[in-house]
C-alpha positions in Angstrom: -29.4 3.9 0.0 -27.1 3.7 2.9 -25.0 0.5 1.3 -24.5 3.3 -1.6 -23.5 5.5 0.8 -21.0 3.5 2.7 -19.5 2.2 -0.7 -18.8 5.6 -1.7 -17.1 6.5 1.5 -15.2 3.2 1.6 -14.0 3.9 -2.1 -13.0 7.3 -1.5 -11.3 7.0 1.8 -9.4 3.3 -0.1 -8.4 5.6 -2.8 -6.6 8.0 -0.4 -5.2 5.5 1.5 -3.7 3.7 -2.1 -2.4 6.9 -3.0 -0.3 6.9 0.1 1.3 3.5 0.0 2.1 4.1 -3.8 5.9 5.4 -4.3 6.3 4.2 -7.7 4.2 1.4 -8.1 1.4 -1.0 -6.1 0.6 -4.5 -6.5 -2.2 -5.8 -5.3 -3.1 -9.0 -4.4 -6.7 -10.7 -3.6 -6.1 -12.3 0.1 -9.3 -14.4 0.5 -13.0 -14.4 -0.9 -16.0 -15.6 1.0 -19.5 -15.9 -0.1 -22.6 -16.5 1.9 -26.1 -15.9 1.8 -26.0 -13.4 -1.1 -22.8 -11.2 0.4 -19.3 -11.4 -1.4 -16.7 -10.4 1.2 -12.8 -9.7 -0.5 -9.9 -9.1 1.3 -6.9 -7.0 -0.7 -3.5 -6.2 0.4 -1.6 -3.4 -1.5 2.0 -3.7 -1.5 4.1 -0.7 -2.4 7.7 -0.4 -4.0 8.6 0.8 -0.8 7.7 -1.9 1.1 4.7 -0.5 2.8 1.3 -2.4 3.2 -2.3 -1.7 3.3 -4.9 -4.4 3.5 -8.6 -3.7 3.2 -12.0 -5.4 3.0 -14.8 -5.2 0.8 -18.3 -6.4 0.7 -20.6 -6.7 -2.5 -24.0 -8.7 -3.5 -23.6 -11.6 -5.2 -26.0 -14.2 -6.1 -23.3 -17.4 -6.1 -20.1 -18.3 -5.2 -18.8 -18.3 -8.7 -20.4 -15.0 -9.0 -18.3 -13.8 -6.1 -15.3 -15.4 -7.7 -15.7 -13.5 -10.8 -16.3 -10.2 -8.8 -13.0 -10.7 -7.0 -11.6 -11.0 -10.4 -12.7 -8.3 -11.7 -12.1 -6.0 -8.8 -8.5 -7.5 -8.7 -7.9 -6.6 -12.4 -9.4 -3.0 -11.8 -7.0 -2.1 -8.6 -3.8 -3.3 -10.7 -4.5 -1.2 -13.5 -4.8 2.0 -11.1 -8.5 2.3 -11.6 
């Protein structure tokens, strides 16, 4: 339950910060993905067309390194689509 609450709060804060970075367009890159003992950690950077940047880390449960990589790709696609 604590992870769910943290995830919702983190997503809300992230949405607010990404909105602040956006001017006309934002491109997000996946900088790093690591997997250790069921934990998948991803670092992203958003680059605004006005030159602003915002970097953050997200953590998810994953059952393998490949699953972690797939989650990272899915999340990156989701961020760049504006969802």
